[in-house]
C-alpha positions, 0 to 999 in steps of 0.5 A, spaced: 921 178 262 921 184 266 920 183 273 920 191 275 913 191 275 914 186 281 918 191 285 913 197 284 907 192 286 912 190 292 913 198 293 906 200 293 903 194 297 908 196 303 907 203 303 900 201 303 901 197 309 905 202 312 900 207 311 895 203 314 898 202 321 900 209 321 893 211 320 891 205 326 896 208 330 894 215 329 887 213 331 890 210 337 893 216 339 887 220 338 883 215 342 888 216 348 888 223 347 880 223 348 881 218 354 886 222 357 882 229 356 876 226 359 881 223 365 883 230 366 876 233 367 873 227 372 880 229 376 879 236 376 871 235 378 874 230 384 879 236 386 874 241 386 869 236 391 875 234 395 877 242 396 870 244 398 869 238 403 876 240 406 873 247 406 867 244 410 871 240 414 876 246 416 870 250 418 867 245 422 874 244 425 875 252 426 868 252 429 870 246 434 876 249 436 873 256 438 867 252 442 872 248 446 876 255 447 870 259 450 869 253 454 876 253 457 876 260 458 869 259 462 872 253 466 879 258 468 874 263 470 871 258 474 876 256 478 879 263 479 872 265 482 875 262 489 881 265 489 883 273 491 888 277 487 894 279 490 891 287 490 886 284 495 891 280 499 895 285 500 890 290 502 886 284 507 894 283 510 894 291 511 888 291 515 890 285 519 896 288 521 893 295 523 888 290 527 894 287 530 897 293 532 891 296 535 890 290 539 898 290 541 897 298 543 891 296 547 895 291 551 901 295 552 896 300 555 892 295 560 899 293 562 901 300 564 894 301 567 892 306 563 885 305 561 881 307 554 881 314 552 885 317 558 
C-alpha cells in the first residue's frame, strides 16, 4: 500500500493549521494597532487639555505676580513717604548751618558790645 497520500494530507493539515494561527495572529496585531491608535488620539486630547489648563494656570499666576508687585511698590512708596531724600537733607543742613553762623556772628557782635546794624 501506498501511504504517500497520508504525508500529503498531514502536510496540508499542517499548512492549514499554521495559516489559521497566522490569520489569528494578524487579526490580534490589527486589533492592537487600532487600540494603540485610539489610545494615541486619547492621549493627544489629554495633552491638549493639560496644555490649555497649564496656560490658564500660567496666566493666572502671572496676573497674581503682577498684582503682588504693584502692591509691593505701593507699600514701598508708603514707607518712603515719611523719609527725606539726600538732596533735601543736605539743603536743610546747609540752611541750619547758615542760621547757626548768623547766631554765632550775632553772639560775637553782642560780646564786643556792638548793636544791630551799627
